[in-house]
Structures are given as C-alpha cells and as structure tokens.
Kinemage of the C-alpha trace (Angstrom):
@kinemage 1
@onewidth
@group {chain A} dominant
@subgroup {mainchain}
@vectorlist {calphas} color= white
{ca unk a 1} P -1.656 -4.975 -21.133
{ca unk a 2} L -2.939 -6.384 -17.861
{ca unk a 3} L -5.518 -5.645 -15.221
{ca unk a 4} L -5.192 -1.922 -14.371
{ca unk a 5} L -6.302 0.114 -11.370
{ca unk a 6} L -5.516 3.285 -9.410
{ca unk a 7} L -2.415 3.200 -7.195
{ca unk a 8} L -1.409 5.778 -4.581
{ca unk a 9} L 2.061 5.689 -3.029
{ca unk a 10} L 3.550 7.923 -0.319
{ca unk a 11} L 7.314 8.278 0.058
{ca unk a 12} L 9.908 10.589 1.561
{ca unk a 13} L 10.751 13.754 -0.356
{ca unk a 14} L 14.388 12.611 -0.500
{ca unk a 15} L 13.278 9.479 -2.420
{ca unk a 16} L 10.987 11.316 -4.848
{ca unk a 17} L 13.194 11.110 -7.956
{ca unk a 18} L 13.851 7.383 -7.549
{ca unk a 19} L 10.151 6.629 -7.022
{ca unk a 20} L 9.189 8.711 -10.053
{ca unk a 21} L 11.748 6.856 -12.171
{ca unk a 22} L 10.300 3.466 -11.181
{ca unk a 23} L 6.585 4.310 -10.932
{ca unk a 24} L 6.255 6.938 -13.686
{ca unk a 25} L 3.247 8.470 -11.871
{ca unk a 26} L 0.480 10.461 -13.534
{ca unk a 27} L 0.573 12.919 -10.623
{ca unk a 28} L 3.141 13.706 -7.929
{ca unk a 29} L 2.584 16.211 -5.115
{ca unk a 30} L 4.610 17.324 -2.106
{ca unk a 31} L 2.200 17.375 0.844
{ca unk a 32} L 2.296 19.746 3.822
{ca unk a 33} L 3.494 16.776 5.898
{ca unk a 34} L 6.699 16.588 3.843
{ca unk a 35} L 5.621 13.333 2.207
{ca unk a 36} L 5.274 12.930 -1.535
{ca unk a 37} L 1.992 11.526 -2.835
{ca unk a 38} L 2.190 9.771 -6.201
{ca unk a 39} L -0.840 8.598 -8.146
{ca unk a 40} L -1.010 6.216 -11.079
{ca unk a 41} L -4.454 6.024 -12.637
{ca unk a 42} L -3.822 2.814 -14.564
{ca unk a 43} L -1.239 0.818 -12.631
{ca unk a 44} L -0.773 -2.645 -14.076
{ca unk a 45} L -1.936 -5.215 -11.487
{ca unk a 46} L -1.972 -2.523 -8.803
{ca unk a 47} L 1.698 -1.701 -9.416
{ca unk a 48} L 2.799 -4.987 -7.893
{ca unk a 49} L 6.010 -5.300 -9.917
{ca unk a 50} L 7.100 -1.720 -9.208
{ca unk a 51} L 6.289 -1.978 -5.486
{ca unk a 52} L 8.336 -5.162 -5.221
{ca unk a 53} L 11.234 -3.408 -6.975
{ca unk a 54} L 11.075 -0.528 -4.460
{ca unk a 55} L 10.886 -2.964 -1.533
{ca unk a 56} L 13.896 -4.941 -2.786
{ca unk a 57} L 15.831 -1.653 -2.923
{ca unk a 58} L 14.987 -1.215 0.813
{ca unk a 59} L 12.885 1.948 0.427
{ca unk a 60} L 10.221 2.876 2.974
{ca unk a 61} L 6.759 3.823 1.724
{ca unk a 62} L 3.053 3.153 2.133
{ca unk a 63} L -0.119 3.451 0.095
{ca unk a 64} L -3.084 1.676 -1.433
{ca unk a 65} L -4.501 0.369 -4.664
{ca unk a 66} L -8.075 -0.130 -5.754
{ca unk a 67} L -9.497 -3.493 -6.727
{ca unk a 68} L -9.016 -4.916 -10.181
{ca unk a 69} L -10.706 -7.739 -12.024
{ca unk a 70} L -8.440 -10.314 -10.364
{ca unk a 71} L -7.564 -8.824 -6.960
{ca unk a 72} L -9.033 -6.964 -4.000
{ca unk a 73} L -8.273 -3.414 -2.865
{ca unk a 74} L -5.209 -3.415 -0.637
{ca unk a 75} L -3.308 -1.182 1.751
{ca unk a 76} L 0.448 -1.686 1.855
{ca unk a 77} L 3.433 -0.493 3.844
{ca unk a 78} L 7.141 -1.113 3.429
{ca unk a 79} L 9.795 -0.307 6.020
{ca unk a 80} L 13.346 -0.683 4.721
{ca unk a 81} L 12.357 -3.606 2.499
{ca unk a 82} L 9.861 -5.283 4.840
{ca unk a 83} L 6.764 -5.160 2.574
{ca unk a 84} L 3.291 -6.102 3.826
{ca unk a 85} L -0.197 -5.641 2.467
{ca unk a 86} L -3.659 -6.123 3.873
{ca unk a 87} L -7.193 -6.120 2.523
{ca unk a 88} L -8.712 -2.633 2.440
{ca unk a 89} L -12.298 -1.761 3.247
{ca unk a 90} L -13.195 1.914 2.832
{ca unk a 91} L -9.480 2.830 3.026
{ca unk a 92} L -9.083 0.961 6.315
{ca unk a 93} L -7.430 -2.390 7.038
{ca unk a 94} L -10.079 -5.015 7.411
{ca unk a 95} L -10.914 -8.644 7.513
{ca unk a 96} L -13.255 -10.784 5.494
{ca unk a 97} L -16.143 -12.147 7.498
{ca unk a 98} L -17.862 -15.499 7.583
{ca unk a 99} L -21.138 -16.508 9.148
{ca unk a 100} L -21.000 -18.684 12.250
{ca unk a 101} L -24.205 -19.505 14.095
{ca unk a 102} L -25.797 -16.319 12.782
{ca unk a 103} L -22.876 -14.037 13.678
{ca unk a 104} L -20.373 -12.325 11.380
{ca unk a 105} L -16.930 -13.529 12.475
{ca unk a 106} L -13.652 -12.155 11.055
{ca unk a 107} L -11.270 -14.568 9.389
{ca unk a 108} L -8.362 -14.952 11.806
{ca unk a 109} L -5.687 -14.849 9.075
{ca unk a 110} L -6.960 -11.434 7.929
{ca unk a 111} L -6.778 -10.098 11.485
{ca unk a 112} L -3.180 -11.289 11.770
{ca unk a 113} L -2.364 -9.629 8.423
{ca unk a 114} L -3.856 -6.362 9.707
{ca unk a 115} L -1.760 -6.574 12.879
{ca unk a 116} L 1.449 -7.043 10.864
{ca unk a 117} L 0.423 -4.213 8.530
{ca unk a 118} L -0.075 -1.806 11.441
{ca unk a 119} L 3.318 -2.724 12.882
{ca unk a 120} L 5.139 -1.925 9.627
{ca unk a 121} L 2.946 1.119 8.897
{ca unk a 122} L 3.801 2.630 12.300
{ca unk a 123} L 7.534 2.159 11.594
{ca unk a 124} L 7.169 3.959 8.255
{ca unk a 125} L 5.211 6.832 9.810
{ca unk a 126} L 7.819 7.190 12.579
{ca unk a 127} L 10.546 7.391 9.919
{ca unk a 128} L 8.567 9.991 7.960
{ca unk a 129} L 7.757 12.068 11.062
{ca unk a 130} L 10.497 11.612 13.696
C-alpha cells in the first residue's frame, strides 16, 4: 500500500463505464452539466497510474487530487491523451513563490505549467460543452 489521498475526476457520460472500470471510484455522480464526477477517497499516489492509463487510451478528462506525504495537491487535465498537471492552491492553479528583495515572486516554471494547464483544460471543457 502506498501514499493515499482523495482524487476527483470528471469525464464525459459516454466514458463513464470505462472510467469506473479503471478507477473503481467510491462515488460516481452524473452532474447537471452532463459530466460525471468520480471520487476516490484513498487513491494510491493520487491515482497517478490510473490517470496515465486513461491518458494513454486518449480519453479526455480533468480533475484534482489532494496532497499526500510525498507530493503536492495538483489539478490535471487531459485532452485526447495530452495530459498536464499543475500545482493547486485552494483548488486553483498556482505557482510557488520565492523571496526576491523583499517581494514574493512566482517561479517562472510554475507559471508556464499553469499556462499549459489552462490551454488543455479549455480544450476539455469545449469538448464537454460544445
């Protein structure tokens, strides 16, 4: 058994059975938006292995996982196999900060990750809600 945390994944209703077979969620709900929300309360390493399996199969989805002992909370999005993740702060993409001459400055790599995340996330949302 590894480092476990809560994982939430959103997929298309048409993909629900395949996602349930791979994720084996504790809870699965069809939302008013037509998306399916799946929750795993003890996903091993944030469900990394299962998410990679879904991405390799070219599914589109998005979601988040909480922090574990060995990793930070993350938001993720996958559009037809293009999987990206970004650090999450209060359920929002964010960037770590460092102090420079008394100011809090975001780490440039984190900002670039957030930009890529938003690009893929917007593609997924457009697919979900044409």
